[in-house]
N, C-alpha and C positions, 0 to 999 in steps of 0.2 A: 518788452512788447506789451500792451495793453491787451485785454479780451477783445475789445472792440474794434482794435487796429488789426489784430490777428484774424478776425472775422471779415475784413475786407480783403485780407491777401490769400483768401482762398474762395474760390469759386466753383459751385457744384452744379449749377443749372445748367443746362442744355437747350439751345434753341435750334430746331429742326427747321430747314428751309422749307418754303411752301412748296406744294406740288406745283408742277407745270400749267395742270388744267385749272389751279387757282389764280396763276398770274397771267396766264394767255401767253405763255412763252415756251421754249425748249427748257427742259431739265438742266438743273446746275452742272457744273463739272463735277462737284462733289455732292451727292444728294441727301448723305446722312454720316452721321457720326463713326457708325460701323465701317463705310466705305472709305472714310478719312483714315482710319486705324490701318485698313488694309493698305492703302495706297502708302502710307508711312511706313509701314513695315517691310514693304517691297523696296522702298527707298533706301532702307538701311541693309537689307540682305543684299541687293543687286544695283548697288547706284551707278554702275556704268551703263546698264541695260535701261535702267528707270530714267536717268537724264537724257540718255540717246534717243528715248522714244519722246522726251518732253520737248528736247531741241529740235526736233525733226517738225514740229508743229510751226516753227518759226521760218520766216525766209531767209535762205542762205545764197548770197552770189556766187561762193564757192563753197560746195558741201564739203563737211570736215569727213577726214578719212579716218579718225581714231578718236573716241571719246574721251578718254584720259591717259594721260602719260603721268606715271607717278614715279618721280625720282625723290627721294626725302631728301630735304624737307619741299621739295619745290613740287608742283602741280600744275600741267597745260590741260587744259581742257579744250574739248572740240577741235583737235590739233588739225591744221591745214584747212579750216574753214574760214569763210570770210563773210561778215554781214555786218550791219548798221542797225543800231537800235531804234534810232530815229525813223529809218524805214519802217522798222517793224511795229513801231509804237503808233505811227500816224499813217504814211503811205498805203501799207497792208491793210490797215482798216478800211480805207477809202477804195482801195483794189476789191475786197470782199462786200463791198456794197454799204458799207456804214457811214459813207459820207455825210449824211444827213443827220447822224446820231450824236448826241452831245459827247465831247469829249472832255470839256473843261467847264465845270459850273461854279462861277466866282461870284463871292458875297464879300464886300468892303466892310468894314466896320462903320456904323451909324455917323454920319457926319451933318451936324445940326439936326434942324428939323425935318430935312429930306429923308433921313434915313438911310439904311445901306444901297449900295449901288450892286445892282445883280446883273452878271453877264453870262451868257453862254456859249461858248465856242463849239461848233460842230466839228468833226474829224477835217472836213472839207476846208473849213474856216483856218484850223490849227495847220493843214498843210500848207495853205497859201502863205499864211503869215511866217511859217517856220522857215519857208523857202526864200522869201522875202528877205528876212533877217539873215538868213546864212549868205545871200547874195550880198547884202550890206558889209557883212565881217568880210568876205572876200575882198571887196573892193577896199576895205581898209589894209588890206595885205595880211589878214589870217589865214594860214595855211594848216595843213595836217601837222598834228603835234604841238602847234603853238597852243599858249594858255590866254584865255580869256576872263579877265575878272569880273564877276558880277556882284554890283553893291546897291541893291535895291530894296525896295519894301513890297509886300506880299501882293503884287499886281499879276494880271494874265500875261504880261510880257515878260516876266521873270522866267515861266514855263518856256515861252515861246524862245527866249534866248538860249536857254540850257539846251532845248532840242536843236535849235541851231547848230550850235558847237558841234554835237553830236553829229549832226547831218554830214558836216564838212571833215569831221575828224578830228576837231580841236578839242581842247581840255578845257572845261569850266572851273573856274575857282570862285565858289560861292563866298561872300563875307557877309555876316550877320549887319544888318542895318542898323543895328545899336552899337557897333565898335566904331573907335574914333579915327581920326585920320591917320593917326601913327599905325595902327593895325593895318590900315591899307599898305601904307609905305612896307612894312615888314613882309607882306604877303605878296605883293607884286613884286618885290626884289628878290623873293625867294623862287617865284615863280617864273621870274623873267617874261612878267606879261606886260605887253605894250598897248593892250585894247582895255578900257574899263567901260562897262554897261552900267548905267546908273538912272535914278530919276530927279527931278528937280527937288523933291521931297516927298516924303512919306507921312502917312496920316498915324498916328498911335495915342489913343485914348484922347482924341479930339484936339491934340496938337500936331504941329510941323516938325517931322526931324529933317533937317536940312541937308539930304543926303549930297547935293551936288557941292555944297559949300565944303564937306568934309573931303570930297574927292578933290577939289580945287588945292585944299591945304596939302592934300598928300601930292599932288603932282609938282606942287611948289617945292616940296622937300626933295625931289627926283630930277628937278629941271637941272640941265647940263651935267647929268650923270649918265653912265651907260645903261641905268635903267629907266631914263626918262619917258613916260608914258606919250604915245604917239596918237591915239586917238581916245575921244570919250562920246559914247553914245548916251543921249539924255530922252528920258522918257518924261513927256510932260504929264505931271500927276496932279500936283498942288496948285499949280500957278504961282508958287511963292518967287520973290525977287531972286535972281541968280547972276553970277558973273558970267560971262560969256567970253570964251576964248575961240576966235575965228580960225585959228591954226589948227587946233585939236577938236574942238567940239562939234557935234551934229545932232540935230534933234532927230527922234526915233522915226516921227510922223514924216519927215523928209528923206531921211535915207532908207527906211525901211518900207 
């Protein structure tokens, strides 16, 4: 390794967080590097006590009775507790008065002379959109434990779809938008997924990636098999021409 590369691999600078008086808000969760080191040391010395305290900051529908059940090589955390990560990430924030605060700030890649799109979703916005998407998935027959395949570009609906799956207890299987139709076939088959969420297309370096076409090609390979896809939920993103199957396809803006 050269000296220049080696120098990049080692960072010795320390950036202290600003004081509360400097930013007009409450103190940070970790106010200094020394405080972080103390917290880290405790997490190593007493992991059950440490993580038990951290976990109690979240909302639990049923409180856990035991922090850790350790039977090598298996570990069960927060035994007996039930919670929902979508509720904690979204609803809890609204309940605590942060509904008007930004939850997602999204910026697209520049498209033509118009430049990038910028969109801010508040926690209240995210709660509403996630609930609507969850209901749309339920209407398509998605149940707790089912797998929903997500093959999308980097759009806000991607985060909404993931949270909606978590909200109803479904599993989301995210496939990179640069993968081919054969990759979709493999993953849909392995996951026994019957629902795919996608976009008509995705912008990448100024060109349109035909996501819906790739999904159609994958679905064609699965037709008349036990792994046939039953529903495709489509976000209108690029406005590119797509093939429409009225038996399986639904627009996001209609269903959600």
